C-alpha positions in Angstrom: 17.5 -52.5 -52.3 19.4 -55.3 -54.1 22.5 -56.8 -52.5 24.8 -55.3 -55.1 23.5 -51.9 -54.3 23.9 -52.5 -50.6 27.5 -53.6 -51.1 28.3 -50.5 -53.0 26.5 -48.4 -50.4 28.6 -50.0 -47.6 31.8 -49.0 -49.5 30.5 -45.5 -49.9 29.7 -45.2 -46.2 33.2 -46.6 -45.4 34.8 -43.9 -47.5 32.8 -41.0 -46.1 32.5 -42.0 -42.4 35.3 -41.8 -39.7 37.2 -44.9 -38.7 35.3 -45.1 -35.4 31.8 -45.1 -37.0 29.6 -48.2 -37.0 29.6 -48.8 -40.7 27.3 -51.8 -40.8 24.6 -50.0 -38.7 25.0 -46.8 -40.9 24.6 -48.9 -44.0 21.5 -50.6 -42.7 19.9 -47.2 -41.8 21.0 -45.6 -45.1 19.5 -48.4 -47.1 16.2 -48.1 -45.3 16.2 -44.4 -45.9 16.8 -44.8 -49.6 14.1 -47.4 -49.9 11.7 -44.9 -48.3 12.3 -42.2 -50.8 9.9 -41.2 -53.5 10.1 -43.5 -56.6 12.0 -40.9 -58.7 14.6 -40.0 -56.0 15.1 -43.7 -55.1 15.6 -44.7 -58.8 18.2 -41.9 -59.2 20.2 -42.9 -56.2 20.1 -46.6 -57.2 21.4 -45.7 -60.6 24.2 -43.7 -59.0 25.1 -46.7 -56.8 25.2 -48.8 -59.9 27.6 -46.4 -61.6 29.8 -46.3 -58.5 30.0 -50.1 -58.1 33.4 -50.5 -59.9 35.1 -47.4 -58.4 34.0 -48.4 -54.9 35.8 -51.7 -55.2 39.1 -49.9 -55.4 41.4 -48.8 -52.5 40.7 -46.0 -50.1 42.5 -43.3 -52.1 40.8 -44.2 -55.4 37.4 -44.3 -53.7 38.0 -40.8 -52.2 39.1 -39.5 -55.6 36.0 -40.9 -57.3 33.7 -39.2 -54.7 35.6 -35.9 -55.0 35.2 -36.1 -58.7 31.4 -36.3 -58.3 31.5 -33.3 -55.9 33.2 -31.1 -58.4 31.6 -32.4 -61.5 30.4 -29.9 -64.1 27.2 -32.0 -64.5 24.7 -30.8 -61.9 23.1 -34.3 -61.5 26.5 -35.8 -60.5 26.9 -33.1 -57.8 23.4 -33.9 -56.6 24.2 -37.5 -56.3 27.4 -36.8 -54.3 25.4 -34.5 -52.0 22.7 -37.1 -51.4 25.2 -39.9 -50.4 27.5 -37.6 -48.4 24.8 -36.0 -46.3 23.1 -39.4 -45.6 26.3 -41.2 -44.7 27.8 -38.5 -42.5 24.6 -37.6 -40.8 24.0 -41.2 -39.8 27.7 -41.7 -38.9 27.4 -39.0 -36.1 23.7 -39.1 -35.3 22.8 -42.8 -35.0 22.4 -44.0 -31.5 20.0 -45.9 -29.2 19.7 -46.3 -25.4 22.5 -48.5 -24.1 24.5 -48.2 -27.3 25.8 -44.6 -27.7 27.5 -43.4 -30.8 31.2 -44.2 -30.6 32.2 -40.9 -32.4 30.7 -38.7 -29.6 33.5 -39.1 -27.1 36.1 -38.2 -29.7 34.4 -34.9 -30.6 33.4 -34.0 -27.1 29.6 -34.3 -27.6 27.7 -35.2 -24.4 24.8 -37.0 -26.0 21.3 -36.9 -24.6 20.8 -35.7 -21.0 17.9 -38.1 -20.4 16.4 -36.1 -17.5 13.1 -35.1 -19.1 9.7 -35.0 -17.6 9.0 -38.7 -17.2 5.6 -38.2 -15.8 4.4 -35.5 -18.2 0.8 -35.8 -19.3 0.1 -36.3 -23.0 -2.9 -35.0 -25.0 -5.6 -37.6 -25.3 -5.6 -39.0 -28.8 -8.4 -40.6 -30.8 -8.2 -44.0 -32.6 -10.4 -44.5 -35.6 -12.1 -47.7 -36.7 -12.0 -48.8 -40.3 -15.0 -47.4 -42.1 -16.0 -45.1 -39.3 -17.7 -41.8 -39.9 -16.7 -39.0 -37.4 -18.9 -35.9 -37.2 -17.6 -32.5 -36.3 -18.3 -28.8 -36.9 -14.7 -28.2 -38.1 -12.0 -30.5 -39.4 -8.5 -29.1 -39.4 -5.9 -31.0 -41.5 -2.5 -30.4 -39.9 -1.5 -29.4 -36.3 1.4 -27.1 -36.9 1.6 -23.3 -36.3 -1.5 -22.7 -38.5 -3.5 -25.8 -37.7 -3.1 -25.7 -34.0 -4.0 -22.0 -33.8 -7.0 -22.3 -36.1 -8.3 -25.4 -34.2 -8.0 -23.5 -30.9 -9.9 -20.5 -32.2 -12.8 -22.6 -33.5 -12.8 -24.7 -30.3 -13.0 -21.6 -28.1 -16.0 -20.5 -30.2 -17.7 -23.6 -29.0 -17.4 -25.7 -32.1 -16.5 -29.4 -32.1 -13.1 -29.6 -33.8 -11.3 -32.7 -35.2 -7.6 -32.4 -36.0 -6.0 -34.8 -38.5 -2.2 -35.0 -38.1 -0.2 -37.2 -40.6 2.8 -37.4 -38.2 3.2 -39.2 -34.9 2.4 -37.8 -31.5 5.2 -37.3 -28.9 5.3 -35.7 -25.5 8.0 -34.6 -23.1 8.3 -38.2 -21.8 8.9 -39.7 -25.3 11.2 -37.1 -26.8 14.6 -38.9 -26.7 17.0 -35.9 -27.3 18.7 -38.0 -29.9 19.4 -36.5 -33.3 18.4 -39.7 -35.0 14.8 -39.0 -33.8 14.6 -36.4 -36.7 13.6 -39.4 -38.8 10.3 -39.5 -36.8 9.8 -35.7 -36.3 10.6 -34.2 -39.7 9.1 -34.4 -43.1 10.4 -37.2 -45.4 12.3 -38.6 -42.4 14.4 -35.4 -42.5 15.4 -35.9 -46.1 13.3 -33.2 -47.7 15.2 -31.1 -50.3 14.8 -29.3 -53.5 14.8 -31.7 -56.5 18.5 -31.0 -57.2 19.4 -31.2 -53.5 20.7 -27.6 -53.8 18.7 -26.8 -50.6 18.3 -29.2 -47.7 14.9 -28.5 -46.1 13.8 -29.0 -42.5 10.1 -29.2 -42.0 8.3 -30.5 -38.9 6.0 -33.4 -39.4 4.7 -34.4 -36.0 1.9 -33.4 -33.7 2.5 -29.7 -33.3 4.4 -29.5 -36.6 7.2 -27.1 -36.7 6.3 -25.6 -33.4 7.3 -28.9 -31.7 10.8 -28.9 -33.2 11.7 -25.3 -34.2 14.2 -23.1 -32.4 11.7 -20.8 -30.7 12.3 -17.6 -32.7 9.2 -15.5 -32.5 9.3 -12.4 -34.7 6.5 -10.3 -36.2 6.4 -9.4 -39.9 8.2 -6.0 -40.2 5.9 -3.1 -41.1 7.8 -2.4 -44.3 7.3 -6.0 -45.5 3.7 -6.0 -44.4 3.2 -3.0 -46.8 4.7 -5.1 -49.6 2.3 -7.9 -48.8 -0.7 -5.6 -49.0 0.4 -4.4 -52.4 1.1 -8.0 -53.7 -2.1 -9.4 -52.4 -4.3 -6.4 -52.9 -5.7 -6.9 -49.4 -5.9 -3.5 -47.8 -5.1 -3.1 -44.1 -3.8 -6.7 -43.9 -0.9 -5.5 -41.7 -3.2 -3.5 -39.4 -5.6 -6.4 -39.1 -2.8 -8.8 -38.0 -1.9 -6.6 -35.1 -4.6 -7.8 -32.7 -3.9 -11.4 -33.7 -0.2 -11.0 -33.1 -0.9 -9.6 -29.7 -3.3 -12.4 -28.8 -0.9 -15.1 -30.0 2.1 -13.6 -28.2 0.2 -13.4 -24.9 -0.8 -17.0 -25.1 2.8 -18.1 -26.0 4.3 -15.9 -23.3 6.9 -14.5 -25.7 10.1 -13.3 -24.0 13.8 -13.2 -24.7 16.1 -15.8 -23.0 17.7 -14.7 -19.8 21.2 -15.3 -21.1 22.9 -16.0 -24.5 24.8 -19.2 -24.9 28.3 -18.9 -26.4 27.1 -19.6 -29.9 24.6 -16.6 -29.8 27.0 -14.4 -27.9 29.2 -14.3 -31.0 26.5 -12.3 -32.8 26.2 -9.8 -29.9 29.9 -9.4 -29.4 30.7 -9.2 -33.1 27.9 -6.6 -33.8 29.1 -4.5 -30.9 32.6 -4.5 -32.2 31.5 -3.6 -35.7 29.1 -0.9 -34.3 26.1 -2.5 -36.0 22.7 -3.8 -35.0 22.1 -6.9 -32.8 19.1 -7.7 -30.7 17.8 -10.3 -28.3 15.3 -12.5 -30.0 11.8 -13.0 -28.6 11.2 -16.7 -28.1 8.2 -18.9 -27.3 9.9 -20.6 -24.4 10.3 -20.0 -20.7 13.0 -17.3 -20.3 15.0 -19.5 -17.9 14.9 -22.6 -20.2 18.0 -23.8 -22.0 20.7 -23.9 -19.4 22.7 -26.9 -20.4 20.0 -28.0 -22.9 19.9 -27.2 -26.6 17.9 -30.3 -27.6 14.6 -28.7 -28.5 15.1 -29.2 -32.2 14.2 -32.8 -31.3 11.2 -31.7 -29.1 11.2 -30.2 -25.6 11.7 -32.8 -22.9 11.1 -30.3 -20.1 7.8 -28.6 -21.1 9.5 -25.3 -21.4 8.6 -24.7 -25.0 5.2 -23.0 -25.5 4.4 -24.8 -28.7 1.1 -25.6 -30.4 0.7 -28.9 -28.5 1.2 -27.2 -25.1 -0.7 -24.0 -25.7 -3.4 -24.4 -28.4 -4.5 -28.0 -28.9 -5.6 -28.5 -25.2 -8.5 -26.1 -26.0 -10.2 -28.8 -28.1 -11.1 -30.9 -25.0 -13.6 -28.3 -23.6 -15.7 -28.5 -26.8 -15.6 -32.2 -27.2 -13.0 -32.2 -30.0 -10.6 -34.9 -31.0 -7.0 -35.3 -32.3 -6.1 -38.1 -34.6 -2.3 -38.6 -35.0 -0.7 -40.8 -37.7 -3.8 -39.9 -39.7 -3.0 -38.6 -43.2 -5.8 -36.9 -45.0 -6.2 -38.6 -48.4 -8.6 -36.0 -49.9 -11.3 -33.5 -49.1 -14.8 -34.6 -49.9 -16.9 -32.1 -51.9 -20.5 -31.6 -52.8 -20.6 -29.0 -55.6 -18.9 -25.9 -54.3 -19.0 -27.0 -50.6 -16.5 -29.1 -48.7 -18.2 -32.0 -46.8 -15.2 -33.2 -44.8 -12.1 -35.3 -45.3 -11.1 -39.0 -45.8 -8.1 -40.0 -43.8 -5.9 -43.1 -43.3 -4.7 -43.7 -39.8 -1.8 -46.1 -39.2 -1.2 -47.9 -35.9 0.2 -51.0 -34.2 -2.9 -52.9 -35.3 -2.8 -51.9 -39.0 -4.7 -49.3 -41.0 -8.0 -47.6 -40.5 -9.6 -45.6 -43.3 -12.3 -43.3 -42.0 -14.2 -40.1 -42.9 -14.7 -36.9 -41.0 -17.9 -35.0 -41.9 -17.8 -31.3 -41.0 -19.4 -28.0 -41.9 -16.0 -26.4 -42.4 -12.7 -27.8 -43.6 -9.4 -26.1 -42.8 -6.3 -27.2 -44.6 -3.1 -26.5 -42.7 -0.7 -29.2 -44.0 2.1 -26.7 -44.7 3.4 -25.0 -47.8 4.9 -28.2 -49.1 1.8 -30.4 -48.7 -1.3 -28.2 -48.7 -1.1 -27.8 -52.6 -1.1 -31.5 -53.2 -4.1 -32.1 -50.9 -6.1 -29.3 -52.6 -5.2 -30.6 -56.1 -6.1 -34.2 -55.1 -9.5 -32.9 -53.9 -10.3 -31.2 -57.2 -9.1 -27.6 -56.6 -7.7 -26.0 -59.8 -5.9 -22.7 -59.8 -2.9 -21.5 -61.9 -1.1 -20.3 -58.7 -1.6 -23.5 -56.7 1.9 -24.8 -55.9 3.5 -21.7 -57.3 5.3 -18.9 -55.5 7.2 -21.1 -53.1 9.6 -19.2 -50.9 12.3 -20.9 -48.8 14.5 -18.2 -47.1 17.7 -19.9 -48.4 20.3 -20.1 -45.7 24.1 -20.0 -46.2 26.3 -20.8 -43.3 29.9 -20.8 -42.1 31.8 -22.2 -39.1 33.8 -19.8 -36.9 36.5 -21.3 -34.8 37.6 -19.7 -31.5 40.4 -20.4 -29.0 37.7 -21.1 -26.4 34.9 -23.6 -26.1 31.6 -22.7 -27.8 29.7 -26.0 -27.8 27.1 -25.0 -30.4 24.7 -27.8 -29.2 24.5 -26.3 -25.7 22.1 -23.7 -24.3 19.1 -21.6 -25.5 19.1 -21.6 -29.3 18.6 -18.5 -31.4 18.5 -16.0 -28.6 20.1 -13.2 -30.7 20.0 -11.9 -34.2 21.5 -9.1 -36.3 19.7 -7.1 -39.0 22.8 -5.3 -40.1 22.7 -6.8 -43.6 18.9 -7.3 -43.8 17.9 -4.5 -46.2 20.7 -4.5 -48.8 18.4 -4.2 -51.9 15.2 -2.5 -50.7 13.5 -4.9 -48.3 15.8 -7.8 -49.3 18.9 -9.0 -47.7 20.1 -11.4 -45.0 19.4 -11.8 -41.3 22.3 -13.2 -39.2 21.3 -15.8 -36.7 23.0 -18.7 -34.9 22.2 -22.4 -35.6 22.3 -25.0 -32.9 24.6 -27.7 -34.3 24.5 -31.3 -33.0 27.0 -33.7 -34.6 24.8 -35.2 -37.3 23.7 -31.9 -38.8 27.2 -30.5 -38.4 28.7 -33.6 -40.2 26.4 -33.4 -43.2 27.0 -29.6 -43.5 30.8 -29.6 -43.2 32.8 -29.9 -46.5 34.2 -33.3 -47.2 37.4 -33.9 -49.2 38.6 -36.9 -47.3 37.7 -39.1 -44.4 40.6 -37.9 -42.3 40.1 -34.2 -43.0 36.4 -34.3 -42.2 37.0 -36.3 -39.0 39.6 -33.7 -37.9 37.1 -30.9 -38.6 34.5 -32.6 -36.5 37.0 -32.8 -33.6 37.2 -29.0 -33.6 33.4 -28.6 -33.3 33.5 -27.8 -29.5 35.3 -24.6 -30.3 33.0 -23.7 -33.3 30.2 -21.1 -33.6 27.7 -22.0 -36.3 26.4 -18.8 -37.8 23.9 -18.5 -40.6 22.8 -15.8 -43.1 19.1 -16.2 -43.8 18.1 -14.7 -47.1 14.8 -13.1 -47.8 14.1 -14.4 -51.3 12.3 -12.3 -53.9 12.1 -14.9 -56.6 10.1 -18.0 -55.9 10.1 -21.7 -56.9 7.2 -24.2 -57.0 6.1 -27.5 -55.5 4.6 -30.2 -57.7 1.0 -31.2 -57.3 1.4 -35.0 -57.8 2.5 -37.5 -55.2 6.2 -36.9 -55.9 5.7 -33.3 -54.6 9.0 -32.3 -56.1 10.4 -29.0 -55.1 11.7 -27.0 -58.0 13.8 -24.0 -56.7 16.8 -22.2 -57.9 18.4 -19.1 -56.4 18.0 -16.2 -58.8 20.9 -13.8 -59.5 19.2 -11.2 -57.3 18.7 -13.5 -54.3 22.2 -15.1 -54.9 23.9 -11.7 -54.6 22.1 -11.0 -51.3 23.0 -14.5 -50.0 26.7 -14.0 -50.8 26.8 -10.5 -49.4 25.3 -11.9 -46.2 27.9 -14.6 -46.1 30.6 -12.0 -46.3 29.0 -10.0 -43.6 28.8 -13.1 -41.4 32.5 -13.5 -41.7 33.0 -9.8 -40.8 30.9 -10.4 -37.7 32.7 -13.6 -36.7 36.2 -12.1 -36.9 35.0 -9.0 -35.0 33.9 -11.3 -32.2 37.4 -12.8 -32.0 37.2 -15.9 -34.3 40.6 -17.3 -35.2 39.4 -19.0 -38.4 36.3 -19.0 -40.5 35.5 -21.8 -43.0 32.7 -21.7 -45.6 30.6 -24.8 -46.4 31.5 -24.9 -50.1 32.3 -28.2 -51.7 35.9 -26.9 -51.9 35.8 -25.0 -48.6 37.3 -21.5 -48.2 39.2 -21.3 -44.9 40.3 -17.8 -43.8 42.6 -17.0 -40.9 42.0 -13.9 -38.7 45.3 -12.4 -39.7 44.3 -12.6 -43.4 41.1 -10.6 -43.0 42.3 -7.2 -44.3 40.2 -4.9 -46.4 42.0 -6.1 -49.6 41.6 -9.8 -48.7 37.9 -9.1 -47.9 37.4 -7.8 -51.4 39.2 -10.8 -52.9 37.1 -13.1 -50.8 33.9 -11.4 -52.1 35.1 -11.8 -55.7 35.9 -15.5 -55.1 32.4 -16.1 -53.8 30.9 -14.5 -56.9 33.1 -16.6 -59.1 32.0 -19.8 -57.4 28.4 -18.5 -57.5 25.3 -20.2 -56.2 24.8 -23.1 -58.6 23.3 -26.1 -56.9 25.6 -28.0 -54.5 28.6 -25.6 -54.9 27.9 -25.0 -51.2 25.3 -26.5 -49.0 22.2 -24.3 -48.4 19.4 -24.9 -46.0 15.8 -23.9 -45.5 13.7 -24.2 -42.3 11.0 -21.9 -43.6 8.5 -22.8 -46.4 6.0 -20.2 -47.5 3.6 -19.5 -50.3 2.1 -22.1 -52.8 -1.6 -21.2 -51.9 -1.4 -17.5 -51.5 -4.1 -15.2 -50.3 -5.3 -12.4 -52.6 -8.0 -9.8 -53.1 -9.1 -11.5 -56.4 -8.8 -14.9 -58.0 -6.0 -13.6 -60.3 -3.9 -12.7 -57.2 -4.3 -15.7 -55.0 -5.6 -19.3 -54.5 -7.7 -18.1 -51.5 -9.8 -15.0 -50.9 -9.0 -12.4 -48.2 -10.8 -14.4 -45.6 -8.7 -17.5 -46.3 -11.4 -19.4 -48.3 -10.5 -21.2 -51.5 -12.0 -19.3 -54.4 -15.4 -20.9 -55.5 -15.4 -23.2 -52.4 -17.7 -21.9 -49.8 -16.3 -23.5 -46.7 -12.8 -24.7 -47.6 -10.2 -22.7 -45.8 -6.4 -22.5 -45.8 -4.6 -21.5 -42.6 -0.9 -22.1 -42.8 2.3 -20.6 -44.3 1.1 -21.3 -47.8 -1.1 -18.2 -47.5 2.0 -15.9 -47.6 1.9 -13.7 -50.7 5.7 -13.2 -50.4 8.5 -14.3 -48.1 8.4 -12.8 -44.7 12.1 -12.0 -44.2 11.8 -13.3 -40.6 11.2 -16.7 -39.0 7.5 -17.2 -40.0 6.0 -19.1 -37.1 4.4 -16.1 -35.4 3.0 -14.7 -38.6 1.6 -18.1 -39.6 -0.2 -18.2 -36.2 -1.5 -14.6 -36.6 -2.7 -15.4 -40.2 -4.4 -18.6 -39.0 -6.0 -16.7 -36.1 -7.3 -14.0 -38.6 -8.7 -16.7 -41.0 -10.5 -18.5 -38.1 -11.9 -15.3 -36.7 -13.4 -14.3 -40.1 -15.1 -17.7 -40.4 -16.7 -18.2 -37.0 -13.8 -18.7 -34.7 -13.2 -16.9 -31.5 
């Protein structure tokens, strides 16, 4: 980044961030993040910084006016630029920290910061280090170690096969998880900056050993029977739902699925609000020890207490018994082929001593790089299919903050211990599931509306009394992910899915006020704040009409996704899917897919458990245990 861009960036940070933020450090981190973007996204942001150079030399009020004009611009690309700079600056303002130099904003907003009492002596999985030019031999090579990769690797290993796992991300254990939000840069895809190409949806995807299982919020739900029936019709695979039953049961037993012993204040809002409304609310099954979470809430940054039953803790240790190996920081470059057979994979491992390019030769190759990366790897390796990269589902999430006259501390306690399906089947099998999101300061800051530095800082000071509720939309209409190195995510909410999302947001407000909220604020660029006394039937109808007028155009409100599905779907014939009913890529005898990209449609529930069951089924049909 050139110095003139850096100067403008510093002025942008100064305008967004609160007075007590460390502007120079934030600017340094933001510049590094921008330099690490894909070429297209980096060029677009640098162009925006060039356009802002003159306005950012003005006084505080003029700078705020210029940024607000971007936020409300009729041109989508300008709103995208505002969203990029706002999210980056405010996340870093409240998330940046390092041992011995805690973030100065935390005391003002009542955030305790990391506990720092994790398992200092916890044992880590043994990791392999490659030599440049080395050829490693295995029975099975699994590319990716998330929900699908870890489960498939375990199944093959328990069948006595030597399994090699290639993980592009780094490896961390209980002793090395810092409980600091800034660690998302190491644990999430694209350093936590993944988004749809227009930034309309901010995307969280795990990119570390264990993938999403290492950093997710522990929700462990099966695919509902009525949606499984849809999947069978879409894919043409008869009895798919019935076949998954045994795999669900086996996975659940190994993960020790159970609800939390108690709800934290954030999740209790769902239970209390649903009870007051007389609608459904249930305890959520979780892949964590039932007693975990008291005073914690940091497992979105990895579990420091070995209480989360993730892929690293449960499945990957099985490799040791069959002589397997795990290579972290080892990105698969391509799959090697001989005719219609996969021969293995070429990978590049990075480490303190540099780079090592090596090859794994294997009788079977399993791709489990996730719905956002599996398509590119298959395409780079010569796989051609009209559906590859298509039918991407994201479960778009709308959210609102509900303020109470008591402390909630949305960063504290077991996360996602309750949910409500009261609004889940609004149009057939489509609607929204209400859940609670753990909100640490950085994520809260980037999500909250910004109209001025002072107003945003004041909203952050109210966070200890805020519940962060979300409406997770089961999307019917998919997007796509590009097959080149840019891997751009093209996704727009359809009118059908947008209507369901807005209805879920309205239902979320109903539930919050029923639970005793004094104020609810939406996350629109121009936020809608509603007081409890206003929430009459007539005002509720006016609120719904206002939501529809604003609509769901990109960056009118911030939307999130933590679930990525589809892009290499399974089908009964080549016209229906990229892979066959056993998970094998059509016309490739021993090239399997075992991750969320197999989904023929969105699941409507948090997909981890279904990804594991699907991966277990694929492995079992191809020689796994």
